[in-house]
Steps between C-alpha positions, in 0.01 A plus 500: 500500500609263225431209730138611559447563130650161418275333759196676355597384149536137611176521696314625191665237280412223746142625525469510120636146466267372773203666328607349165522151651161542669346618172649207304377253762152651491504495121598130497224419751248690287604302191457170684160611632394609149603165349307310765195721445515438125530124553205505741293706257581262213412196711173663611410592142577149375294347781203726426524426126501127571206528738316706241553232236374232738194706592433567132488127427276433801269788405484383137404150611238633741354729233487215248312279748261783579428563132434130443255505790324807358475341153350188658257702712382700199471191285723641227643271235868431535753443226481128573118511470523672162758250373275213607204661324707534179590133517139404561389706201775356283694820432 
């Protein structure tokens, strides 16, 4: 009887150690996966921020050109026109 009880004890101990090792391995794999996911998320965020800055500059330039075209089409006086008029009038 002691032999069967002893075998059962060692079986349970072995099973517990195997489960512990499996859990630790899974935990380590999860940590590695999490670190990679964080790096990928940071890289994606940085890329999108950079693209946003580039698009902002392109949009600003396009808007500026469009506004100049509208001012010309409407025949509005520009800052340069007003400065020239001041010079012509002697002010």
